[in-house]
N, C-alpha and C positions, 0 to 999 in steps of 0.2 A: 504494500500500500504506500502511496506517496502523494503528497500535495504538490502540484505543479503550478507555478505562477508565471504567466506570460508577462514579462516585464514591459514589453512593448504595448500591451493592452492596458495594463494596470494604471489607474489614475491616482492611486494613493488615497482614496476616499475614506478608508478605514472601516468599511462595512464588515469585512471579514473579521476584523478584530472585535467589533461590537457584537456581532451575532454568534460568534463561536463560544460554546460553553466553557472552553478552556483558553479563551482569547489571549490573555496576558502571558500565558505559558507557551503559546505556539506562535503568535503573530507579533510583528514589530512593524510600525510604519516609520520609515526613515527617508531622509534625502539621499538620493542616488543620482549623481551627475546633474544636479540642479533641480530635480523634481522629486516629489514624494512618491514612494513605492512601498508595497507590502513585501515583507520578507519573512521567512520562517526562522524562528529562534530554535525550537525543539519540537520536531515532528513526533517524537516519542509520546507526547501527551495527547495526540489526536485520538478521538474515540470513533472515527470513521462515520460521522453523522452527515457529512457533505453539506452542512448548512452554509459554510463559507462560499462554496461554489454556487449554491442555489441563490444566494443573496447578492452576489457580485454583479453590479450593474454593467460592468464592462465585459463580462464573461471572460475574465482573465484567469480564473482558477479552474483547474481540472483535477480530478481525483483519479489516480492510477490504482486500480483495484488489484493489480497483480503483485 
């Protein structure tokens, strides 16, 4: 299982961080090359709910179920 963030699509809105049950343990919104982007801190806390992908308005998050 893995969370994949398409940095080119990510707008850094922080919705993934807000809706994730483990948000602060998994997600970080930070500046990367002059713009805000979501990044993974520790995927080990992920409970496979896929809420982050469902709520991403930019469709920048994909879940790899393998």
